[in-house]
C-alpha positions as CSV (number, residue, x, y, z in Angstrom):
1,M,-3.5,20.2,30.4
2,T,-3.6,17.7,27.7
3,G,-1.0,18.4,24.9
4,L,-1.0,17.7,21.2
5,R,2.0,15.5,20.6
6,L,1.8,15.1,16.8
7,G,-0.6,16.3,14.1
8,P,-3.2,17.3,13.2
9,L,-3.1,15.5,9.9
10,L,-5.9,16.1,7.5
11,R,-6.3,12.7,5.9
12,Y,-9.6,12.0,4.2
13,V,-11.8,14.5,2.5
14,D,-14.9,13.2,0.7
15,G,-14.3,13.7,-3.0
16,E,-17.9,13.0,-4.1
17,S,-20.6,14.0,-1.6
18,A,-18.1,16.4,0.0
19,G,-19.7,16.3,3.5
20,T,-17.1,14.5,5.6
21,A,-13.4,14.5,6.5
22,T,-11.1,12.8,9.0
23,I,-8.3,14.4,11.1
24,W,-5.6,12.3,12.9
25,V,-3.9,13.4,16.1
26,E,-1.6,12.0,18.7
27,T,-2.0,13.4,22.3
28,D,0.1,13.1,25.4
29,R,-2.7,11.6,27.6
30,P,-6.2,10.2,27.2
31,C,-8.8,12.8,26.2
32,T,-11.7,13.7,24.0
33,A,-10.4,15.3,20.8
34,E,-12.6,17.7,18.9
35,V,-12.5,19.5,15.6
36,R,-14.6,22.7,15.3
37,C,-14.9,24.4,11.9
38,E,-16.1,27.8,10.8
39,G,-19.6,27.4,9.7
40,G,-20.5,24.7,12.2
41,A,-19.0,21.5,10.9
42,Y,-17.8,19.4,13.8
43,G,-16.3,16.1,14.9
44,S,-15.2,14.5,18.1
45,S,-13.6,11.2,19.2
46,R,-12.2,9.7,22.3
47,T,-8.5,8.7,22.1
48,F,-7.4,5.1,22.0
49,L,-4.3,3.7,23.6
50,I,-1.5,1.8,21.8
51,A,1.8,1.0,23.6
52,G,1.6,3.9,25.9
53,H,0.6,6.4,23.2
54,H,-2.8,8.1,22.7
55,Y,-4.4,8.6,19.3
56,A,-7.6,9.8,17.7
57,L,-9.0,9.8,14.2
58,I,-11.7,12.4,14.3
59,P,-14.6,12.2,11.8
60,V,-15.8,15.6,10.7
61,T,-19.3,16.0,9.4
62,G,-21.5,18.9,8.2
63,L,-19.0,20.3,5.7
64,T,-20.5,22.4,3.0
65,P,-19.6,21.5,-0.6
66,G,-17.5,24.1,-2.4
67,T,-16.2,25.8,0.7
68,A,-12.8,26.1,2.5
69,V,-13.3,26.4,6.2
70,A,-10.7,26.9,8.9
71,Y,-10.7,24.5,11.8
72,E,-9.4,24.2,15.4
73,V,-8.5,21.2,17.4
74,L,-9.5,21.0,21.0
75,L,-8.5,18.4,23.6
76,D,-10.8,18.2,26.6
77,E,-12.3,21.5,25.4
78,V,-9.0,23.4,25.4
79,R,-7.8,24.7,22.0
80,V,-4.4,23.2,21.1
81,W,-4.4,23.9,17.3
82,P,-3.5,26.3,15.8
83,P,-0.9,27.4,18.4
84,E,-1.4,30.9,19.7
85,D,1.9,32.1,18.1
86,S,1.5,30.2,14.8
87,P,3.3,32.0,11.9
88,F,1.2,29.9,9.4
89,P,-2.1,30.6,7.8
90,P,-5.1,28.8,9.3
91,S,-5.4,25.1,8.7
92,V,-8.4,24.6,6.4
93,I,-10.6,21.8,5.0
94,R,-11.4,22.3,1.4
95,S,-14.6,20.5,0.4
96,P,-15.0,20.1,-3.4
97,A,-18.3,21.2,-4.9
98,A,-20.9,18.5,-5.3
99,H,-20.1,16.5,-8.5
100,S,-16.7,18.4,-8.7
101,F,-13.9,17.0,-10.8
102,S,-16.5,15.6,-13.3
103,E,-16.7,16.2,-17.0
104,G,-20.0,17.5,-18.3
105,T,-21.3,18.7,-14.9
106,R,-22.3,22.3,-15.4
107,T,-24.0,24.9,-13.3
108,P,-27.4,25.9,-14.9
109,A,-26.9,28.8,-17.2
110,P,-28.8,32.0,-16.4
111,E,-31.7,33.0,-18.6
112,L,-30.6,35.4,-21.3
113,T,-32.5,38.5,-22.3
114,A,-30.5,39.5,-25.3
115,P,-30.6,37.0,-28.2
116,E,-27.1,37.9,-29.4
117,L,-25.5,36.9,-26.1
118,T,-24.5,33.4,-25.1
119,A,-23.8,32.3,-21.5
120,P,-20.2,31.1,-21.0
121,E,-20.0,27.7,-19.5
122,P,-18.3,27.7,-16.1
123,P,-14.9,25.9,-16.1
124,T,-14.7,22.3,-15.1
125,P,-13.1,22.1,-11.7
126,A,-9.5,20.8,-11.7
127,L,-8.2,18.0,-9.4
128,R,-4.5,18.5,-8.5
129,V,-2.7,15.3,-7.3
130,S,0.8,15.8,-6.1
131,F,2.9,12.7,-5.4
132,G,6.4,11.4,-4.6
133,S,8.2,8.9,-2.3
134,C,11.3,8.4,-0.3
135,R,11.6,11.1,2.3
136,W,14.1,11.4,5.0
137,A,13.0,13.9,7.7
138,S,14.1,17.5,7.2
139,A,17.3,18.4,8.9
140,P,16.9,20.3,12.2
141,V,16.8,24.1,11.9
142,G,20.3,25.5,11.6
143,E,21.9,22.3,10.7
144,P,23.2,21.6,7.1
145,D,21.2,19.2,5.1
146,P,23.5,16.6,3.4
147,V,20.9,15.7,0.7
148,G,19.7,19.2,-0.1
149,P,16.3,20.9,0.8
150,D,13.2,18.8,1.4
151,A,10.6,19.1,-1.4
152,L,7.7,18.7,1.1
153,H,9.2,21.3,3.4
154,T,9.7,23.6,0.4
155,L,6.1,23.1,-0.8
156,A,4.8,24.0,2.6
157,A,6.9,27.1,2.8
158,T,5.7,28.2,-0.6
159,L,2.0,27.7,0.2
160,A,2.3,29.4,3.6
161,A,4.0,32.4,2.1
162,D,1.4,32.9,-0.6
163,P,-2.2,32.1,0.3
164,E,-3.1,32.5,-3.4
165,A,-0.6,29.9,-4.6
166,V,-2.2,26.9,-6.3
167,R,-2.1,24.0,-3.9
168,P,-2.7,20.2,-4.3
169,D,-6.1,18.8,-3.6
170,V,-4.4,15.6,-2.4
171,L,-0.9,14.5,-1.6
172,L,0.1,10.9,-2.4
173,L,3.0,9.6,-0.4
174,L,4.1,6.5,-2.2
175,G,6.3,4.8,0.3
176,D,9.3,5.2,2.6
177,Q,7.6,7.8,4.7
178,V,10.0,6.7,7.5
179,Y,13.3,4.9,7.4
180,A,13.4,2.2,10.0
181,D,16.8,1.0,8.8
182,E,18.5,4.4,8.2
183,T,18.1,6.6,11.2
184,S,19.4,10.1,11.7
185,K,22.0,11.3,14.1
186,A,19.3,12.7,16.4
187,T,17.4,9.5,16.4
188,R,20.5,7.4,17.0
189,R,21.2,9.4,20.1
190,Q,17.7,8.6,21.4
191,L,18.2,4.9,20.6
192,A,21.5,4.9,22.4
193,D,19.8,6.2,25.5
194,R,17.5,3.1,25.4
195,R,19.9,0.3,24.5
196,D,23.4,-0.8,23.4
197,L,23.7,0.0,19.7
198,S,26.6,-2.5,19.4
199,E,24.0,-5.2,19.6
200,P,21.9,-6.1,16.5
201,P,20.2,-4.4,14.8
202,G,22.4,-1.6,15.8
203,A,21.1,1.9,15.0
204,E,18.0,0.6,13.3
205,V,14.7,0.7,15.2
206,T,13.6,-2.4,17.1
207,D,10.1,-1.8,18.7
208,Y,7.0,0.4,18.6
209,E,8.4,3.1,20.8
210,E,11.3,3.6,18.5
211,Y,9.0,3.8,15.5
212,T,7.2,6.6,17.3
213,L,10.5,8.5,17.3
214,L,10.7,8.2,13.5
215,Y,7.2,9.6,13.0
216,D,7.9,12.4,15.5
217,E,11.0,13.4,13.5
218,S,9.3,13.2,10.1
219,W,6.0,15.0,10.9
220,S,7.0,17.5,13.6
221,D,8.9,19.8,11.3
222,P,6.8,23.0,11.6
223,Q,6.3,23.6,7.9
224,V,5.5,19.9,7.1
225,R,3.3,19.7,10.1
226,W,1.2,22.7,8.8
227,L,1.2,21.3,5.3
228,L,-0.2,17.9,6.4
229,S,-2.8,19.7,8.5
230,T,-4.3,21.5,5.5
231,V,-3.7,19.2,2.5
232,P,-5.3,15.8,2.5
233,S,-2.9,12.8,2.2
234,C,-3.0,9.2,1.0
235,M,-0.2,6.9,2.0
236,I,1.2,3.4,1.3
237,F,4.3,1.7,2.7
238,D,7.4,0.5,0.9
239,D,10.4,-1.4,2.1
240,H,12.2,1.1,4.3
241,D,9.1,1.7,6.4
242,V,10.0,-1.8,7.7
243,I,13.5,-2.7,6.3
244,D,15.4,-2.5,3.1
245,D,14.2,-5.2,0.5
246,W,11.3,-6.2,2.7
247,N,9.8,-9.5,1.3
248,T,12.3,-9.8,-1.5
249,S,12.1,-13.6,-1.5
250,A,11.0,-16.7,0.5
251,S,14.6,-17.4,1.6
252,W,15.0,-13.8,2.7
253,V,12.0,-14.1,4.9
254,A,13.2,-17.4,6.3
255,E,16.5,-15.9,7.2
256,M,15.1,-12.8,8.8
257,R,12.8,-14.9,11.0
258,T,15.9,-16.5,12.5
259,E,17.1,-13.1,13.8
260,P,16.2,-12.6,17.4
261,W,15.2,-9.0,16.9
262,W,13.1,-9.5,13.8
263,R,9.8,-10.5,15.2
264,E,9.5,-7.4,17.3
265,R,10.6,-5.3,14.4
266,I,8.0,-6.6,11.9
267,L,5.2,-6.5,14.4
268,S,6.0,-3.0,15.5
269,G,6.4,-1.9,11.9
270,L,3.0,-3.2,11.0
271,M,1.4,-1.9,14.1
272,S,2.8,1.6,13.7
273,Y,1.9,1.7,10.0
274,W,-1.7,0.8,10.9
275,V,-1.9,3.6,13.4
276,Y,0.1,6.4,11.7
277,Q,-0.6,5.8,8.1
278,H,-3.3,3.1,7.3
279,L,-6.2,4.3,9.4
280,G,-6.2,7.7,7.7
281,N,-6.5,6.1,4.3
282,L,-10.0,4.9,5.1
283,S,-13.2,6.8,4.7
284,P,-15.6,7.3,7.7
285,A,-17.9,4.7,6.2
286,E,-15.0,2.1,6.0
287,L,-13.9,3.0,9.6
288,A,-17.5,2.4,10.8
289,T,-17.4,-1.2,9.6
290,D,-13.7,-2.0,10.5
291,K,-13.8,-4.6,13.2
292,L,-10.2,-4.1,14.3
293,Y,-10.7,-0.4,14.6
294,A,-13.8,-1.0,16.7
295,A,-12.0,-3.6,18.9
296,V,-9.0,-1.3,19.5
297,R,-11.2,1.6,20.5
298,A,-13.3,-0.6,22.8
299,E,-10.4,-1.7,24.9
300,P,-8.8,0.4,27.7
301,D,-5.5,-0.5,26.0
302,G,-5.7,-1.8,22.4
303,T,-2.0,-2.8,22.2
304,D,-2.6,-6.6,22.6
305,R,-5.4,-6.6,20.0
306,L,-3.3,-4.7,17.5
307,R,-0.3,-6.8,18.2
308,E,-2.4,-9.9,17.6
309,F,-3.5,-8.5,14.2
310,A,0.1,-7.7,13.2
311,A,1.2,-11.2,14.0
312,E,-1.6,-12.6,11.9
313,A,-0.7,-10.2,9.0
314,D,2.9,-11.3,9.2
315,A,2.0,-15.0,9.3
316,D,-0.7,-14.9,6.6
317,P,-0.4,-11.8,4.5
318,A,-3.3,-12.9,2.3
319,G,-5.6,-12.4,5.3
320,V,-5.0,-8.7,5.3
321,R,-5.6,-6.0,2.6
322,W,-3.6,-2.8,2.9
323,S,-4.6,-1.7,-0.6
324,Y,-7.5,0.8,-0.8
325,R,-9.6,2.9,-3.2
326,R,-10.3,6.6,-3.2
327,D,-12.7,8.3,-5.7
328,F,-12.5,12.0,-6.5
329,G,-15.5,12.6,-8.7
330,R,-14.7,10.9,-12.0
331,T,-11.1,10.1,-11.0
332,R,-10.4,6.8,-9.2
333,L,-7.3,6.1,-7.2
334,L,-6.3,2.6,-6.5
335,M,-3.4,2.5,-4.0
336,V,-1.9,-1.0,-4.4
337,D,0.2,-2.7,-1.7
338,S,3.2,-4.1,-3.6
339,R,5.1,-5.2,-0.4
340,A,3.1,-7.2,2.1
341,A,0.8,-8.9,-0.4
342,R,3.5,-10.9,-2.2
343,V,3.5,-14.6,-2.9
344,L,7.2,-15.6,-2.6
345,A,7.4,-19.3,-3.2
346,E,9.7,-20.0,-6.2
347,G,7.7,-21.1,-9.1
348,R,4.6,-19.3,-7.9
349,R,6.0,-15.8,-7.3
350,E,3.4,-13.0,-7.5
351,M,3.5,-9.4,-6.6
352,L,-0.1,-9.7,-5.3
353,D,-1.8,-12.7,-3.7
354,A,-4.9,-14.1,-5.4
355,E,-7.4,-12.2,-3.2
356,E,-5.5,-8.9,-3.5
357,A,-5.2,-9.2,-7.3
358,R,-8.9,-10.0,-7.5
359,W,-9.8,-6.9,-5.5
360,V,-7.6,-4.7,-7.6
361,R,-9.1,-6.0,-10.8
362,D,-12.7,-5.6,-9.5
363,Q,-12.0,-2.0,-8.4
364,A,-10.4,-1.1,-11.7
365,L,-13.2,-2.5,-13.8
366,T,-16.2,-1.4,-11.6
367,D,-18.4,1.3,-13.1
368,P,-17.2,1.4,-16.7
369,G,-17.9,4.8,-18.2
370,A,-18.0,6.5,-14.8
371,R,-14.3,7.4,-14.8
372,D,-12.3,9.9,-16.8
373,H,-9.0,8.9,-15.2
374,L,-7.7,5.8,-13.4
375,L,-4.7,6.3,-11.1
376,I,-2.8,3.2,-10.0
377,G,-0.5,4.0,-7.1
378,T,2.2,1.4,-6.5
379,S,5.4,2.3,-4.6
380,L,7.4,0.2,-7.1
381,P,7.4,1.2,-10.8
382,W,5.6,-1.1,-13.2
383,L,7.8,0.1,-16.2
384,L,11.5,0.4,-15.4
385,P,14.4,1.3,-17.6
386,P,14.6,-1.6,-20.1
387,L,18.0,-2.9,-18.9
388,V,16.8,-3.0,-15.3
389,H,13.5,-4.7,-16.3
390,D,15.3,-7.4,-18.3
391,A,17.9,-7.9,-15.6
392,E,15.2,-8.4,-13.0
393,S,13.3,-10.9,-15.2
394,W,16.6,-12.7,-15.9
395,N,17.4,-12.8,-12.2
396,A,14.0,-14.1,-11.3
397,A,14.4,-16.9,-13.8
398,L,17.8,-17.8,-12.5
399,A,16.7,-17.8,-8.9
400,G,13.8,-20.0,-9.9
401,G,16.2,-22.6,-11.2
402,V,16.0,-22.2,-15.0
403,R,19.8,-22.7,-15.2
404,G,20.2,-25.1,-12.4
405,P,21.0,-24.9,-8.7
406,R,24.4,-23.1,-8.9
407,W,22.8,-20.3,-11.0
408,A,19.8,-20.3,-8.6
409,R,22.1,-19.6,-5.6
410,F,23.9,-16.9,-7.6
411,G,20.5,-15.4,-8.6
412,E,19.3,-15.2,-5.0
413,K,22.6,-13.5,-3.9
414,L,22.4,-11.0,-6.7
415,R,18.7,-10.3,-6.1
416,R,19.4,-9.2,-2.6
417,A,22.6,-7.3,-3.4
418,A,21.1,-5.3,-6.3
419,D,17.5,-4.8,-5.0
420,L,16.0,-6.8,-8.0
421,E,12.5,-7.0,-6.7
422,H,10.2,-4.7,-8.7
423,W,7.3,-5.8,-10.9
424,A,9.7,-7.1,-13.4
425,A,11.0,-9.6,-10.9
426,F,7.4,-11.0,-10.8
427,P,6.9,-11.6,-14.5
428,T,3.4,-13.2,-14.1
429,S,2.2,-10.2,-12.1
430,F,3.8,-7.8,-14.6
431,E,1.8,-9.4,-17.4
432,K,-1.4,-9.5,-15.4
433,L,-1.1,-5.8,-14.7
434,A,-0.4,-5.1,-18.4
435,G,-3.5,-7.1,-19.3
436,L,-5.7,-5.3,-16.7
437,I,-4.6,-1.9,-17.9
438,A,-5.3,-2.9,-21.5
439,E,-8.8,-4.2,-20.5
440,V,-9.6,-1.0,-18.6
441,G,-8.3,1.2,-21.4
442,D,-10.2,-0.5,-24.2
443,G,-13.8,-0.1,-25.3
444,P,-16.0,3.0,-26.0
445,E,-16.3,3.9,-22.3
446,A,-12.6,3.8,-21.5
447,P,-11.1,6.5,-19.3
448,A,-9.0,9.2,-21.0
449,T,-5.9,8.1,-19.1
450,V,-4.6,5.3,-17.0
451,C,-1.6,6.6,-15.0
452,V,0.7,4.3,-12.9
453,L,2.2,6.5,-10.1
454,S,5.3,5.2,-8.5
455,G,8.5,6.2,-6.7
456,D,11.3,4.1,-5.1
457,V,14.1,4.5,-7.7
458,H,15.5,7.9,-6.7
459,H,14.8,9.6,-10.0
460,A,11.8,10.8,-12.0
461,Y,10.7,9.8,-15.5
462,V,7.8,9.4,-17.8
463,A,7.4,6.1,-19.8
464,E,4.7,5.0,-22.2
465,P,3.9,1.4,-23.2
466,V,3.0,0.0,-26.6
467,W,1.1,-3.3,-26.6
468,R,2.2,-5.8,-29.2
469,T,-1.4,-7.0,-29.7
470,G,-3.0,-3.5,-30.2
471,Q,-3.1,-0.3,-28.3
472,P,-5.8,0.6,-25.7
473,R,-7.9,3.7,-26.3
474,S,-6.8,5.2,-23.1
475,R,-3.5,7.1,-22.9
476,V,-1.3,4.9,-20.6
477,V,1.7,6.4,-18.8
478,Q,4.1,5.3,-16.1
479,L,4.9,8.4,-13.9
480,T,7.7,7.9,-11.5
481,C,8.8,10.5,-8.9
482,S,11.4,10.0,-6.3
483,P,12.9,11.1,-3.9
484,V,11.1,13.8,-2.0
485,H,14.1,14.2,0.2
486,N,17.0,11.7,0.0
487,S,20.4,11.0,-1.4
488,I,21.0,10.3,-5.1
489,P,24.4,8.6,-5.4
490,L,26.4,9.0,-8.6
491,S,26.0,5.2,-9.2
492,I,22.2,5.7,-9.4
493,R,22.5,8.6,-11.9
494,L,24.9,6.7,-14.2
495,G,23.2,3.4,-13.8
496,F,19.7,4.6,-14.7
497,R,20.9,6.8,-17.6
498,F,22.6,3.7,-19.0
499,G,19.5,1.6,-18.3
500,W,17.5,3.9,-20.6
501,S,20.0,3.9,-23.4
502,G,19.9,1.9,-26.6
503,V,23.1,0.0,-25.6
504,G,21.5,-0.7,-22.2
505,R,18.4,-2.1,-23.9
506,R,20.5,-4.5,-26.0
507,V,22.4,-5.7,-22.9
508,G,19.1,-6.3,-21.2
509,R,17.9,-8.5,-24.0
510,A,21.1,-10.5,-23.8
511,F,20.3,-11.1,-20.1
512,A,16.8,-12.2,-21.0
513,R,18.0,-14.7,-23.6
514,H,20.4,-16.2,-21.1
515,G,17.5,-16.6,-18.6
516,R,15.2,-18.0,-21.3
517,V,12.8,-15.2,-20.5
518,D,10.0,-14.5,-22.9
519,A,9.6,-10.9,-24.2
520,P,6.9,-9.0,-22.3
521,S,3.6,-8.2,-24.0
522,V,4.4,-4.5,-24.0
523,T,7.4,-2.5,-25.1
524,W,8.0,1.0,-23.8
525,G,10.2,4.0,-24.0
526,K,11.1,6.9,-21.9
527,T,9.3,10.1,-23.1
528,G,10.5,12.3,-20.2
529,G,13.6,12.3,-17.9
530,P,15.5,11.0,-16.2
531,W,15.4,13.8,-13.7
532,F,17.5,13.7,-10.5
533,G,16.9,15.8,-7.4
534,N,14.4,16.3,-4.5
535,Q,11.2,16.6,-6.4
536,L,7.4,16.3,-6.6
537,M,5.1,15.5,-9.6
538,T,1.7,17.0,-9.9
539,L,-1.1,15.8,-12.2
540,T,-3.8,18.3,-13.0
541,L,-7.0,16.6,-14.1
542,R,-9.8,18.7,-15.7
543,G,-12.6,16.8,-17.3
544,R,-10.9,14.3,-19.6
545,A,-7.8,16.4,-19.9
546,A,-4.6,15.7,-17.9
547,R,-1.5,17.8,-17.5
548,L,1.7,16.8,-15.7
549,S,4.3,19.0,-14.1
550,L,7.6,18.2,-12.3
551,A,9.0,20.6,-9.7
552,Q,12.4,20.3,-8.2
553,V,13.9,22.1,-5.2
554,R,16.5,24.7,-5.9
555,T,18.6,26.6,-3.4
556,R,18.0,30.4,-3.7
557,D,20.8,32.7,-4.8
558,G,22.9,33.4,-1.7
559,G,23.7,29.8,-0.8
560,P,22.1,27.2,1.5
561,G,21.2,29.7,4.2
562,A,19.0,31.7,1.7
563,G,16.3,29.1,1.6
564,A,14.8,27.0,-1.2
565,R,12.1,27.2,-3.9
566,L,10.3,24.8,-6.1
567,V,11.1,25.2,-9.8
568,T,9.0,23.6,-12.6
569,V,11.5,21.7,-14.8
570,D,9.0,19.9,-17.0
571,E,5.4,20.4,-18.0
572,R,3.4,18.4,-20.6
573,D,0.0,17.2,-21.6
574,V,-0.8,13.6,-20.8
575,A,-4.3,14.0,-22.3
576,P,-4.9,17.3,-24.1
577,E,-8.1,19.4,-23.7
């Protein structure tokens, strides 16, 4: 009998016409994978083969707007999900009502017979977007967790225990879904069974098969597996999905390409990202026109075709677009690739290549007046603590040669040692994003909010910019939330607290003057945080109103064995009713 190796993951649910969804699975042999829903919605797909592993992304059609329907997964007509002995509620697909999440859309009022009565307007549906980044897999059952309880695991346990609990409409995973360069003890044991870990790259993953171990570990935790089967997800990579500081600089790339293990690592990283994360980001309509997806599915074994694509993507990043757009009624999400799309030549450094930047700009400015909220997802924060921002801009100037070759060599060493490679390290791109946000946020049809959603920096905060040349009409905020489940060393806590301080700001400006760096077109301050812990942020969007909450994991009274719970530690209006 064919078995379900991993999944199902509910990836895409149509946020506008609300008739379609996609569900991703990995199976242990070739088969036909089916999804059957209560009420008759249905989908099926034949598996495709990559590096000895079998996958399917099943398009589900016939969903009824405004309903939540349980579904089953069948492989060759045998039900494999939910398991017979599952302790969890049924996995469901929640389809928003037609024109949901839109301001001004109202159900027709009933005719009134008494003149003194007025019909209450039905409430505008809310869109709940939960997000975070940087997640190590949960510790095995019964083993102590050195970094504390996992926020994703805890969210799953909370929702499973209380069917009436408010759940996210979509989960945004903003990078470092797996750690190719920081493997667990269990994974290291598996790697040691395959090869000699005394040879480079040691206990890091080397090939596609070893990447599959990371995804197995991350997504097979029972609570997380159930959560991802019933809450839609959007994903984008960051550096640890491939390697720490991936694409920091041109010289970094040149050095890595001299390592004998690197080519297999980067190709396998891109191939596995395409299979496990990227495909599910796409709508059924996009999948239907995706030439690579069609080619891989048409082959008895799609490995060589996907490997060819990965080699092309590594050689010419401008030829591939990993960024994507999702619309949820009058809320638009732009998920921006801030890793693979970089231009790294000194003197021309950009976070996004020209084509990628043009695409982001077009998507942000399309349909003016049709959006109440614009969400820009980028794994790396646009607005950092001021000291960190100025240090990165100063470092970029030094490495670019503004103080001569000796300072340039020092700047490159420091850039790698201190991870100085966020938007601030690409000053031209930082300014272009500031200009784009101002353009989107100005004018009579501007959205109520423009929210930049990020992770990476292992703490959470809210920052708000002020433009020197005039403030946009939209409320603009940087919302950063990390980690979901990872370590937070004391150095990070102290460093980022100092980076937000007034003294830190003055030190940063001194760095900027030494690097002959112009002041940015915006200033900003922290209006919330910093918060440290395993955590998730949630934006609740209702019409043109937006409310933010931050939940952290707390161990229940009774110690680590007593379980964990999510506690709201901050809640605020981003845009009031």
